[in-house]
mmCIF file of the N, C-alpha and C atoms, coordinates in Angstrom:
data_MODEL
# 
_entry.id   MODEL 
# 
loop_
_atom_site.group_PDB 
_atom_site.id 
_atom_site.type_symbol 
_atom_site.label_atom_id 
_atom_site.label_alt_id 
_atom_site.label_comp_id 
_atom_site.label_asym_id 
_atom_site.label_entity_id 
_atom_site.label_seq_id 
_atom_site.pdbx_PDB_ins_code 
_atom_site.Cartn_x 
_atom_site.Cartn_y 
_atom_site.Cartn_z 
_atom_site.occupancy 
_atom_site.B_iso_or_equiv 
_atom_site.pdbx_formal_charge 
_atom_site.auth_seq_id 
_atom_site.auth_comp_id 
_atom_site.auth_asym_id 
_atom_site.auth_atom_id 
_atom_site.pdbx_PDB_model_num 
ATOM 1   N N  . MET A 1 1  ? 25.222 0.412   -8.925 1.00 0.00 ? 1  MET A N  1 
ATOM 2   C CA . MET A 1 1  ? 26.090 0.347   -7.760 1.00 0.00 ? 1  MET A CA 1 
ATOM 3   C C  . MET A 1 1  ? 27.475 -0.045  -8.240 1.00 0.00 ? 1  MET A C  1 
ATOM 4   N N  . ASP A 1 2  ? 28.429 0.838   -8.041 1.00 0.00 ? 2  ASP A N  1 
ATOM 5   C CA . ASP A 1 2  ? 29.784 0.598   -8.519 1.00 0.00 ? 2  ASP A CA 1 
ATOM 6   C C  . ASP A 1 2  ? 30.620 -0.220  -7.545 1.00 0.00 ? 2  ASP A C  1 
ATOM 7   N N  . GLY A 1 3  ? 30.181 -0.326  -6.296 1.00 0.00 ? 3  GLY A N  1 
ATOM 8   C CA . GLY A 1 3  ? 30.950 -1.033  -5.279 1.00 0.00 ? 3  GLY A CA 1 
ATOM 9   C C  . GLY A 1 3  ? 30.813 -2.536  -5.392 1.00 0.00 ? 3  GLY A C  1 
ATOM 10  N N  . GLU A 1 4  ? 31.530 -3.209  -4.544 1.00 0.00 ? 4  GLU A N  1 
ATOM 11  C CA . GLU A 1 4  ? 31.485 -4.661  -4.491 1.00 0.00 ? 4  GLU A CA 1 
ATOM 12  C C  . GLU A 1 4  ? 30.173 -5.132  -3.879 1.00 0.00 ? 4  GLU A C  1 
ATOM 13  N N  . LEU A 1 5  ? 29.696 -6.284  -4.343 1.00 0.00 ? 5  LEU A N  1 
ATOM 14  C CA . LEU A 1 5  ? 28.474 -6.861  -3.777 1.00 0.00 ? 5  LEU A CA 1 
ATOM 15  C C  . LEU A 1 5  ? 28.833 -7.812  -2.642 1.00 0.00 ? 5  LEU A C  1 
ATOM 16  N N  . ASN A 1 6  ? 29.478 -7.263  -1.636 1.00 0.00 ? 6  ASN A N  1 
ATOM 17  C CA . ASN A 1 6  ? 29.763 -8.002  -0.419 1.00 0.00 ? 6  ASN A CA 1 
ATOM 18  C C  . ASN A 1 6  ? 29.429 -7.084  0.747  1.00 0.00 ? 6  ASN A C  1 
ATOM 19  N N  . SER A 1 7  ? 29.546 -7.587  1.933  1.00 0.00 ? 7  SER A N  1 
ATOM 20  C CA . SER A 1 7  ? 29.124 -6.804  3.091  1.00 0.00 ? 7  SER A CA 1 
ATOM 21  C C  . SER A 1 7  ? 29.823 -5.444  3.178  1.00 0.00 ? 7  SER A C  1 
ATOM 22  N N  . PRO A 1 8  ? 31.156 -5.379  3.087  1.00 0.00 ? 8  PRO A N  1 
ATOM 23  C CA . PRO A 1 8  ? 31.802 -4.060  3.161  1.00 0.00 ? 8  PRO A CA 1 
ATOM 24  C C  . PRO A 1 8  ? 31.389 -3.144  2.004  1.00 0.00 ? 8  PRO A C  1 
ATOM 25  N N  . GLY A 1 9  ? 31.201 -3.703  0.814  1.00 0.00 ? 9  GLY A N  1 
ATOM 26  C CA . GLY A 1 9  ? 30.790 -2.894  -0.333 1.00 0.00 ? 9  GLY A CA 1 
ATOM 27  C C  . GLY A 1 9  ? 29.393 -2.336  -0.180 1.00 0.00 ? 9  GLY A C  1 
ATOM 28  N N  . ILE A 1 10 ? 28.485 -3.158  0.333  1.00 0.00 ? 10 ILE A N  1 
ATOM 29  C CA . ILE A 1 10 ? 27.107 -2.716  0.544  1.00 0.00 ? 10 ILE A CA 1 
ATOM 30  C C  . ILE A 1 10 ? 27.067 -1.649  1.631  1.00 0.00 ? 10 ILE A C  1 
ATOM 31  N N  . ILE A 1 11 ? 27.823 -1.851  2.696  1.00 0.00 ? 11 ILE A N  1 
ATOM 32  C CA . ILE A 1 11 ? 27.874 -0.863  3.774  1.00 0.00 ? 11 ILE A CA 1 
ATOM 33  C C  . ILE A 1 11 ? 28.445 0.451   3.255  1.00 0.00 ? 11 ILE A C  1 
ATOM 34  N N  . ALA A 1 12 ? 29.495 0.386   2.449  1.00 0.00 ? 12 ALA A N  1 
ATOM 35  C CA . ALA A 1 12 ? 30.087 1.601   1.885  1.00 0.00 ? 12 ALA A CA 1 
ATOM 36  C C  . ALA A 1 12 ? 29.089 2.324   0.991  1.00 0.00 ? 12 ALA A C  1 
ATOM 37  N N  . PHE A 1 13 ? 28.351 1.573   0.160  1.00 0.00 ? 13 PHE A N  1 
ATOM 38  C CA . PHE A 1 13 ? 27.343 2.183   -0.710 1.00 0.00 ? 13 PHE A CA 1 
ATOM 39  C C  . PHE A 1 13 ? 26.276 2.884   0.121  1.00 0.00 ? 13 PHE A C  1 
ATOM 40  N N  . PHE A 1 14 ? 25.790 2.210   1.150  1.00 0.00 ? 14 PHE A N  1 
ATOM 41  C CA . PHE A 1 14 ? 24.759 2.775   2.014  1.00 0.00 ? 14 PHE A CA 1 
ATOM 42  C C  . PHE A 1 14 ? 25.267 4.038   2.703  1.00 0.00 ? 14 PHE A C  1 
ATOM 43  N N  . ASN A 1 15 ? 26.493 3.992   3.233  1.00 0.00 ? 15 ASN A N  1 
ATOM 44  C CA . ASN A 1 15 ? 27.049 5.159   3.909  1.00 0.00 ? 15 ASN A CA 1 
ATOM 45  C C  . ASN A 1 15 ? 27.283 6.314   2.944  1.00 0.00 ? 15 ASN A C  1 
ATOM 46  N N  . ASP A 1 16 ? 27.704 6.015   1.708  1.00 0.00 ? 16 ASP A N  1 
ATOM 47  C CA . ASP A 1 16 ? 27.861 7.064   0.696  1.00 0.00 ? 16 ASP A CA 1 
ATOM 48  C C  . ASP A 1 16 ? 26.518 7.712   0.388  1.00 0.00 ? 16 ASP A C  1 
ATOM 49  N N  . PHE A 1 17 ? 25.464 6.906   0.311  1.00 0.00 ? 17 PHE A N  1 
ATOM 50  C CA . PHE A 1 17 ? 24.125 7.436   0.041  1.00 0.00 ? 17 PHE A CA 1 
ATOM 51  C C  . PHE A 1 17 ? 23.675 8.341   1.182  1.00 0.00 ? 17 PHE A C  1 
ATOM 52  N N  . ARG A 1 18 ? 23.874 7.903   2.420  1.00 0.00 ? 18 ARG A N  1 
ATOM 53  C CA . ARG A 1 18 ? 23.509 8.733   3.579  1.00 0.00 ? 18 ARG A CA 1 
ATOM 54  C C  . ARG A 1 18 ? 24.300 10.031  3.583  1.00 0.00 ? 18 ARG A C  1 
ATOM 55  N N  . SER A 1 19 ? 25.575 9.955   3.239  1.00 0.00 ? 19 SER A N  1 
ATOM 56  C CA . SER A 1 19 ? 26.404 11.156  3.180  1.00 0.00 ? 19 SER A CA 1 
ATOM 57  C C  . SER A 1 19 ? 25.895 12.114  2.111  1.00 0.00 ? 19 SER A C  1 
ATOM 58  N N  . ALA A 1 20 ? 25.458 11.560  0.973  1.00 0.00 ? 20 ALA A N  1 
ATOM 59  C CA . ALA A 1 20 ? 24.923 12.394  -0.108 1.00 0.00 ? 20 ALA A CA 1 
ATOM 60  C C  . ALA A 1 20 ? 23.683 13.141  0.354  1.00 0.00 ? 20 ALA A C  1 
ATOM 61  N N  . ILE A 1 21 ? 22.819 12.478  1.109  1.00 0.00 ? 21 ILE A N  1 
ATOM 62  C CA . ILE A 1 21 ? 21.622 13.141  1.622  1.00 0.00 ? 21 ILE A CA 1 
ATOM 63  C C  . ILE A 1 21 ? 22.021 14.265  2.570  1.00 0.00 ? 21 ILE A C  1 
ATOM 64  N N  . ALA A 1 22 ? 22.956 13.991  3.455  1.00 0.00 ? 22 ALA A N  1 
ATOM 65  C CA . ALA A 1 22 ? 23.360 14.995  4.434  1.00 0.00 ? 22 ALA A CA 1 
ATOM 66  C C  . ALA A 1 22 ? 24.009 16.202  3.771  1.00 0.00 ? 22 ALA A C  1 
ATOM 67  N N  . LYS A 1 23 ? 24.822 15.964  2.727  1.00 0.00 ? 23 LYS A N  1 
ATOM 68  C CA . LYS A 1 23 ? 25.554 17.051  2.071  1.00 0.00 ? 23 LYS A CA 1 
ATOM 69  C C  . LYS A 1 23 ? 24.787 17.663  0.907  1.00 0.00 ? 23 LYS A C  1 
ATOM 70  N N  . GLY A 1 24 ? 23.822 16.939  0.361  1.00 0.00 ? 24 GLY A N  1 
ATOM 71  C CA . GLY A 1 24 ? 23.066 17.450  -0.777 1.00 0.00 ? 24 GLY A CA 1 
ATOM 72  C C  . GLY A 1 24 ? 23.733 17.219  -2.114 1.00 0.00 ? 24 GLY A C  1 
ATOM 73  N N  . VAL A 1 25 ? 24.836 16.493  -2.137 1.00 0.00 ? 25 VAL A N  1 
ATOM 74  C CA . VAL A 1 25 ? 25.527 16.195  -3.393 1.00 0.00 ? 25 VAL A CA 1 
ATOM 75  C C  . VAL A 1 25 ? 26.042 14.766  -3.377 1.00 0.00 ? 25 VAL A C  1 
ATOM 76  N N  . PHE A 1 26 ? 26.089 14.162  -4.567 1.00 0.00 ? 26 PHE A N  1 
ATOM 77  C CA . PHE A 1 26 ? 26.690 12.845  -4.706 1.00 0.00 ? 26 PHE A CA 1 
ATOM 78  C C  . PHE A 1 26 ? 28.202 12.988  -4.754 1.00 0.00 ? 26 PHE A C  1 
ATOM 79  N N  . ALA A 1 27 ? 28.919 11.880  -4.710 1.00 0.00 ? 27 ALA A N  1 
ATOM 80  C CA . ALA A 1 27 ? 30.380 11.906  -4.707 1.00 0.00 ? 27 ALA A CA 1 
ATOM 81  C C  . ALA A 1 27 ? 30.942 12.624  -5.926 1.00 0.00 ? 27 ALA A C  1 
ATOM 82  N N  . ASP A 1 28 ? 30.234 12.568  -7.068 1.00 0.00 ? 28 ASP A N  1 
ATOM 83  C CA . ASP A 1 28 ? 30.721 13.239  -8.279 1.00 0.00 ? 28 ASP A CA 1 
ATOM 84  C C  . ASP A 1 28 ? 30.392 14.730  -8.305 1.00 0.00 ? 28 ASP A C  1 
ATOM 85  N N  . GLY A 1 29 ? 29.736 15.237  -7.250 1.00 0.00 ? 29 GLY A N  1 
ATOM 86  C CA . GLY A 1 29 ? 29.425 16.659  -7.168 1.00 0.00 ? 29 GLY A CA 1 
ATOM 87  C C  . GLY A 1 29 ? 28.063 17.049  -7.698 1.00 0.00 ? 29 GLY A C  1 
ATOM 88  N N  . SER A 1 30 ? 27.339 16.104  -8.299 1.00 0.00 ? 30 SER A N  1 
ATOM 89  C CA . SER A 1 30 ? 26.010 16.420  -8.825 1.00 0.00 ? 30 SER A CA 1 
ATOM 90  C C  . SER A 1 30 ? 25.006 16.520  -7.677 1.00 0.00 ? 30 SER A C  1 
ATOM 91  N N  . PRO A 1 31 ? 24.001 17.410  -7.809 1.00 0.00 ? 31 PRO A N  1 
ATOM 92  C CA . PRO A 1 31 ? 23.021 17.552  -6.729 1.00 0.00 ? 31 PRO A CA 1 
ATOM 93  C C  . PRO A 1 31 ? 22.166 16.305  -6.575 1.00 0.00 ? 31 PRO A C  1 
ATOM 94  N N  . THR A 1 32 ? 21.778 15.990  -5.347 1.00 0.00 ? 32 THR A N  1 
ATOM 95  C CA . THR A 1 32 ? 20.997 14.784  -5.090 1.00 0.00 ? 32 THR A CA 1 
ATOM 96  C C  . THR A 1 32 ? 19.520 14.964  -5.384 1.00 0.00 ? 32 THR A C  1 
ATOM 97  N N  . LYS A 1 33 ? 19.011 16.192  -5.264 1.00 0.00 ? 33 LYS A N  1 
ATOM 98  C CA . LYS A 1 33 ? 17.577 16.462  -5.413 1.00 0.00 ? 33 LYS A CA 1 
ATOM 99  C C  . LYS A 1 33 ? 16.761 15.648  -4.404 1.00 0.00 ? 33 LYS A C  1 
ATOM 100 N N  . LEU A 1 34 ? 17.384 15.269  -3.307 1.00 0.00 ? 34 LEU A N  1 
ATOM 101 C CA . LEU A 1 34 ? 16.718 14.559  -2.224 1.00 0.00 ? 34 LEU A CA 1 
ATOM 102 C C  . LEU A 1 34 ? 16.520 15.528  -1.066 1.00 0.00 ? 34 LEU A C  1 
ATOM 103 N N  . ALA A 1 35 ? 15.633 15.186  -0.175 1.00 0.00 ? 35 ALA A N  1 
ATOM 104 C CA . ALA A 1 35 ? 15.430 16.027  1.007  1.00 0.00 ? 35 ALA A CA 1 
ATOM 105 C C  . ALA A 1 35 ? 16.734 16.141  1.780  1.00 0.00 ? 35 ALA A C  1 
ATOM 106 N N  . GLN A 1 36 ? 17.073 17.347  2.179  1.00 0.00 ? 36 GLN A N  1 
ATOM 107 C CA . GLN A 1 36 ? 18.315 17.560  2.915  1.00 0.00 ? 36 GLN A CA 1 
ATOM 108 C C  . GLN A 1 36 ? 18.096 17.305  4.398  1.00 0.00 ? 36 GLN A C  1 
ATOM 109 N N  . SER A 1 37 ? 19.192 17.033  5.081  1.00 0.00 ? 37 SER A N  1 
ATOM 110 C CA . SER A 1 37 ? 19.083 16.683  6.492  1.00 0.00 ? 37 SER A CA 1 
ATOM 111 C C  . SER A 1 37 ? 18.474 17.798  7.325  1.00 0.00 ? 37 SER A C  1 
ATOM 112 N N  . ASP A 1 38 ? 18.640 19.061  6.909  1.00 0.00 ? 38 ASP A N  1 
ATOM 113 C CA . ASP A 1 38 ? 18.059 20.141  7.705  1.00 0.00 ? 38 ASP A CA 1 
ATOM 114 C C  . ASP A 1 38 ? 16.542 20.188  7.573  1.00 0.00 ? 38 ASP A C  1 
ATOM 115 N N  . GLY A 1 39 ? 15.995 19.497  6.572  1.00 0.00 ? 39 GLY A N  1 
ATOM 116 C CA . GLY A 1 39 ? 14.553 19.475  6.397  1.00 0.00 ? 39 GLY A CA 1 
ATOM 117 C C  . GLY A 1 39 ? 13.899 18.197  6.882  1.00 0.00 ? 39 GLY A C  1 
ATOM 118 N N  . LEU A 1 40 ? 14.694 17.270  7.343  1.00 0.00 ? 40 LEU A N  1 
ATOM 119 C CA . LEU A 1 40 ? 14.163 15.992  7.804  1.00 0.00 ? 40 LEU A CA 1 
ATOM 120 C C  . LEU A 1 40 ? 13.914 16.026  9.303  1.00 0.00 ? 40 LEU A C  1 
ATOM 121 N N  . PHE A 1 41 ? 12.872 15.375  9.715  1.00 0.00 ? 41 PHE A N  1 
ATOM 122 C CA . PHE A 1 41 ? 12.573 15.178  11.131 1.00 0.00 ? 41 PHE A CA 1 
ATOM 123 C C  . PHE A 1 41 ? 12.373 16.477  11.902 1.00 0.00 ? 41 PHE A C  1 
ATOM 124 N N  . LYS A 1 42 ? 11.904 17.526  11.217 1.00 0.00 ? 42 LYS A N  1 
ATOM 125 C CA . LYS A 1 42 ? 11.609 18.767  11.923 1.00 0.00 ? 42 LYS A CA 1 
ATOM 126 C C  . LYS A 1 42 ? 10.269 18.627  12.626 1.00 0.00 ? 42 LYS A C  1 
ATOM 127 N N  . ILE A 1 43 ? 10.201 19.147  13.820 1.00 0.00 ? 43 ILE A N  1 
ATOM 128 C CA . ILE A 1 43 ? 8.966  19.106  14.594 1.00 0.00 ? 43 ILE A CA 1 
ATOM 129 C C  . ILE A 1 43 ? 8.212  20.405  14.352 1.00 0.00 ? 43 ILE A C  1 
ATOM 130 N N  . VAL A 1 44 ? 6.941  20.283  14.049 1.00 0.00 ? 44 VAL A N  1 
ATOM 131 C CA . VAL A 1 44 ? 6.102  21.458  13.846 1.00 0.00 ? 44 VAL A CA 1 
ATOM 132 C C  . VAL A 1 44 ? 4.911  21.367  14.792 1.00 0.00 ? 44 VAL A C  1 
ATOM 133 N N  . ASP A 1 45 ? 4.436  22.537  15.195 1.00 0.00 ? 45 ASP A N  1 
ATOM 134 C CA . ASP A 1 45 ? 3.270  22.589  16.067 1.00 0.00 ? 45 ASP A CA 1 
ATOM 135 C C  . ASP A 1 45 ? 2.034  22.319  15.222 1.00 0.00 ? 45 ASP A C  1 
ATOM 136 N N  . ASP A 1 46 ? 1.336  21.246  15.509 1.00 0.00 ? 46 ASP A N  1 
ATOM 137 C CA . ASP A 1 46 ? 0.161  20.865  14.731 1.00 0.00 ? 46 ASP A CA 1 
ATOM 138 C C  . ASP A 1 46 ? -0.976 20.538  15.696 1.00 0.00 ? 46 ASP A C  1 
ATOM 139 N N  . PRO A 1 47 ? -1.981 21.418  15.790 1.00 0.00 ? 47 PRO A N  1 
ATOM 140 C CA . PRO A 1 47 ? -3.089 21.168  16.717 1.00 0.00 ? 47 PRO A CA 1 
ATOM 141 C C  . PRO A 1 47 ? -3.819 19.859  16.435 1.00 0.00 ? 47 PRO A C  1 
ATOM 142 N N  . THR A 1 48 ? -3.914 19.472  15.172 1.00 0.00 ? 48 THR A N  1 
ATOM 143 C CA . THR A 1 48 ? -4.578 18.216  14.828 1.00 0.00 ? 48 THR A CA 1 
ATOM 144 C C  . THR A 1 48 ? -3.816 17.038  15.418 1.00 0.00 ? 48 THR A C  1 
ATOM 145 N N  . LEU A 1 49 ? -2.504 17.078  15.290 1.00 0.00 ? 49 LEU A N  1 
ATOM 146 C CA . LEU A 1 49 ? -1.677 16.005  15.840 1.00 0.00 ? 49 LEU A CA 1 
ATOM 147 C C  . LEU A 1 49 ? -1.784 15.970  17.361 1.00 0.00 ? 49 LEU A C  1 
ATOM 148 N N  . ALA A 1 50 ? -1.834 17.139  17.976 1.00 0.00 ? 50 ALA A N  1 
ATOM 149 C CA . ALA A 1 50 ? -1.973 17.203  19.435 1.00 0.00 ? 50 ALA A CA 1 
ATOM 150 C C  . ALA A 1 50 ? -3.293 16.586  19.880 1.00 0.00 ? 50 ALA A C  1 
ATOM 151 N N  . LYS A 1 51 ? -4.372 16.848  19.144 1.00 0.00 ? 51 LYS A N  1 
ATOM 152 C CA . LYS A 1 51 ? -5.676 16.262  19.485 1.00 0.00 ? 51 LYS A CA 1 
ATOM 153 C C  . LYS A 1 51 ? -5.646 14.744  19.320 1.00 0.00 ? 51 LYS A C  1 
ATOM 154 N N  . TYR A 1 52 ? -5.006 14.277  18.255 1.00 0.00 ? 52 TYR A N  1 
ATOM 155 C CA . TYR A 1 52 ? -4.898 12.841  18.017 1.00 0.00 ? 52 TYR A CA 1 
ATOM 156 C C  . TYR A 1 52 ? -4.095 12.176  19.140 1.00 0.00 ? 52 TYR A C  1 
ATOM 157 N N  . ALA A 1 53 ? -2.984 12.800  19.530 1.00 0.00 ? 53 ALA A N  1 
ATOM 158 C CA . ALA A 1 53 ? -2.149 12.243  20.597 1.00 0.00 ? 53 ALA A CA 1 
ATOM 159 C C  . ALA A 1 53 ? -2.914 12.191  21.915 1.00 0.00 ? 53 ALA A C  1 
ATOM 160 N N  . ALA A 1 54 ? -3.690 13.250  22.189 1.00 0.00 ? 54 ALA A N  1 
ATOM 161 C CA . ALA A 1 54 ? -4.476 13.272  23.426 1.00 0.00 ? 54 ALA A CA 1 
ATOM 162 C C  . ALA A 1 54 ? -5.526 12.168  23.418 1.00 0.00 ? 54 ALA A C  1 
ATOM 163 N N  . ALA A 1 55 ? -6.159 11.947  22.264 1.00 0.00 ? 55 ALA A N  1 
ATOM 164 C CA . ALA A 1 55 ? -7.166 10.888  22.160 1.00 0.00 ? 55 ALA A CA 1 
ATOM 165 C C  . ALA A 1 55 ? -6.525 9.519   22.349 1.00 0.00 ? 55 ALA A C  1 
ATOM 166 N N  . GLU A 1 56 ? -5.357 9.324   21.761 1.00 0.00 ? 56 GLU A N  1 
ATOM 167 C CA . GLU A 1 56 ? -4.658 8.047   21.910 1.00 0.00 ? 56 GLU A CA 1 
ATOM 168 C C  . GLU A 1 56 ? -4.224 7.823   23.351 1.00 0.00 ? 56 GLU A C  1 
ATOM 169 N N  . ALA A 1 57 ? -3.777 8.876   24.003 1.00 0.00 ? 57 ALA A N  1 
ATOM 170 C CA . ALA A 1 57 ? -3.346 8.751   25.400 1.00 0.00 ? 57 ALA A CA 1 
ATOM 171 C C  . ALA A 1 57 ? -4.516 8.368   26.295 1.00 0.00 ? 57 ALA A C  1 
ATOM 172 N N  . GLY A 1 58 ? -5.713 8.817   25.940 1.00 0.00 ? 58 GLY A N  1 
ATOM 173 C CA . GLY A 1 58 ? -6.898 8.469   26.716 1.00 0.00 ? 58 GLY A CA 1 
ATOM 174 C C  . GLY A 1 58 ? -7.262 7.008   26.590 1.00 0.00 ? 58 GLY A C  1 
ATOM 175 N N  . ASP A 1 59 ? -6.831 6.382   25.500 1.00 0.00 ? 59 ASP A N  1 
ATOM 176 C CA . ASP A 1 59 ? -7.107 4.967   25.266 1.00 0.00 ? 59 ASP A CA 1 
ATOM 177 C C  . ASP A 1 59 ? -5.921 4.096   25.660 1.00 0.00 ? 59 ASP A C  1 
ATOM 178 N N  . ALA A 1 60 ? -5.085 4.588   26.546 1.00 0.00 ? 60 ALA A N  1 
ATOM 179 C CA . ALA A 1 60 ? -3.870 3.872   26.908 1.00 0.00 ? 60 ALA A CA 1 
ATOM 180 C C  . ALA A 1 60 ? -4.195 2.479   27.430 1.00 0.00 ? 60 ALA A C  1 
ATOM 181 N N  . VAL A 1 61 ? -3.377 1.548   27.035 1.00 0.00 ? 61 VAL A N  1 
ATOM 182 C CA . VAL A 1 61 ? -3.532 0.162   27.470 1.00 0.00 ? 61 VAL A CA 1 
ATOM 183 C C  . VAL A 1 61 ? -2.623 -0.058  28.668 1.00 0.00 ? 61 VAL A C  1 
ATOM 184 N N  . ASN A 1 62 ? -3.133 -0.731  29.672 1.00 0.00 ? 62 ASN A N  1 
ATOM 185 C CA . ASN A 1 62 ? -2.292 -1.061  30.815 1.00 0.00 ? 62 ASN A CA 1 
ATOM 186 C C  . ASN A 1 62 ? -1.290 -2.118  30.385 1.00 0.00 ? 62 ASN A C  1 
ATOM 187 N N  . VAL A 1 63 ? -0.033 -1.803  30.597 1.00 0.00 ? 63 VAL A N  1 
ATOM 188 C CA . VAL A 1 63 ? 1.033  -2.713  30.193 1.00 0.00 ? 63 VAL A CA 1 
ATOM 189 C C  . VAL A 1 63 ? 1.699  -3.262  31.439 1.00 0.00 ? 63 VAL A C  1 
ATOM 190 N N  . ARG A 1 64 ? 1.843  -4.564  31.473 1.00 0.00 ? 64 ARG A N  1 
ATOM 191 C CA . ARG A 1 64 ? 2.525  -5.204  32.599 1.00 0.00 ? 64 ARG A CA 1 
ATOM 192 C C  . ARG A 1 64 ? 3.984  -5.369  32.219 1.00 0.00 ? 64 ARG A C  1 
ATOM 193 N N  . LEU A 1 65 ? 4.859  -4.753  32.966 1.00 0.00 ? 65 LEU A N  1 
ATOM 194 C CA . LEU A 1 65 ? 6.279  -4.821  32.668 1.00 0.00 ? 65 LEU A CA 1 
ATOM 195 C C  . LEU A 1 65 ? 6.817  -6.207  32.986 1.00 0.00 ? 65 LEU A C  1 
ATOM 196 N N  . PRO A 1 66 ? 7.844  -6.634  32.260 1.00 0.00 ? 66 PRO A N  1 
ATOM 197 C CA . PRO A 1 66 ? 8.430  -7.945  32.545 1.00 0.00 ? 66 PRO A CA 1 
ATOM 198 C C  . PRO A 1 66 ? 9.124  -7.939  33.907 1.00 0.00 ? 66 PRO A C  1 
ATOM 199 N N  . ALA A 1 67 ? 9.300  -9.113  34.423 1.00 0.00 ? 67 ALA A N  1 
ATOM 200 C CA . ALA A 1 67 ? 9.952  -9.251  35.725 1.00 0.00 ? 67 ALA A CA 1 
ATOM 201 C C  . ALA A 1 67 ? 11.372 -8.702  35.660 1.00 0.00 ? 67 ALA A C  1 
ATOM 202 N N  . GLU A 1 68 ? 11.837 -8.233  36.803 1.00 0.00 ? 68 GLU A N  1 
ATOM 203 C CA . GLU A 1 68 ? 13.193 -7.710  36.869 1.00 0.00 ? 68 GLU A CA 1 
ATOM 204 C C  . GLU A 1 68 ? 14.175 -8.797  36.430 1.00 0.00 ? 68 GLU A C  1 
ATOM 205 N N  . TYR A 1 69 ? 15.179 -8.394  35.714 1.00 0.00 ? 69 TYR A N  1 
ATOM 206 C CA . TYR A 1 69 ? 16.230 -9.261  35.182 1.00 0.00 ? 69 TYR A CA 1 
ATOM 207 C C  . TYR A 1 69 ? 15.762 -10.144 34.024 1.00 0.00 ? 69 TYR A C  1 
ATOM 208 N N  . SER A 1 70 ? 14.543 -9.953  33.543 1.00 0.00 ? 70 SER A N  1 
ATOM 209 C CA . SER A 1 70 ? 14.131 -10.738 32.380 1.00 0.00 ? 70 SER A CA 1 
ATOM 210 C C  . SER A 1 70 ? 14.643 -10.045 31.131 1.00 0.00 ? 70 SER A C  1 
ATOM 211 N N  . ARG A 1 71 ? 14.698 -10.760 30.041 1.00 0.00 ? 71 ARG A N  1 
ATOM 212 C CA . ARG A 1 71 ? 15.180 -10.159 28.801 1.00 0.00 ? 71 ARG A CA 1 
ATOM 213 C C  . ARG A 1 71 ? 14.628 -10.925 27.622 1.00 0.00 ? 71 ARG A C  1 
ATOM 214 N N  . ALA A 1 72 ? 14.657 -10.285 26.486 1.00 0.00 ? 72 ALA A N  1 
ATOM 215 C CA . ALA A 1 72 ? 14.268 -10.924 25.235 1.00 0.00 ? 72 ALA A CA 1 
ATOM 216 C C  . ALA A 1 72 ? 15.509 -11.037 24.367 1.00 0.00 ? 72 ALA A C  1 
ATOM 217 N N  . VAL A 1 73 ? 15.641 -12.139 23.680 1.00 0.00 ? 73 VAL A N  1 
ATOM 218 C CA . VAL A 1 73 ? 16.778 -12.347 22.794 1.00 0.00 ? 73 VAL A CA 1 
ATOM 219 C C  . VAL A 1 73 ? 16.257 -12.349 21.370 1.00 0.00 ? 73 VAL A C  1 
ATOM 220 N N  . TYR A 1 74 ? 16.794 -11.465 20.537 1.00 0.00 ? 74 TYR A N  1 
ATOM 221 C CA . TYR A 1 74 ? 16.401 -11.388 19.130 1.00 0.00 ? 74 TYR A CA 1 
ATOM 222 C C  . TYR A 1 74 ? 17.544 -11.925 18.292 1.00 0.00 ? 74 TYR A C  1 
ATOM 223 N N  . SER A 1 75 ? 17.236 -12.848 17.426 1.00 0.00 ? 75 SER A N  1 
ATOM 224 C CA . SER A 1 75 ? 18.294 -13.382 16.563 1.00 0.00 ? 75 SER A CA 1 
ATOM 225 C C  . SER A 1 75 ? 17.810 -13.485 15.147 1.00 0.00 ? 75 SER A C  1 
# 
């Protein structure tokens, strides 16, 4: 990692890495050999997955929603 080891440097490194995946090349022009964004998160029709989803939906758990105006705080 050539960047600074501080918050802005780490964020810049991470964003450069994400950009490399999206473009298929690193900043120096070399190929990433990583999965490209056009191949990520594609939805395919899979009968096995559909059967699994249907089985899971049949086992649905009754969920009681929180009271109106309630909230959770994550820190």
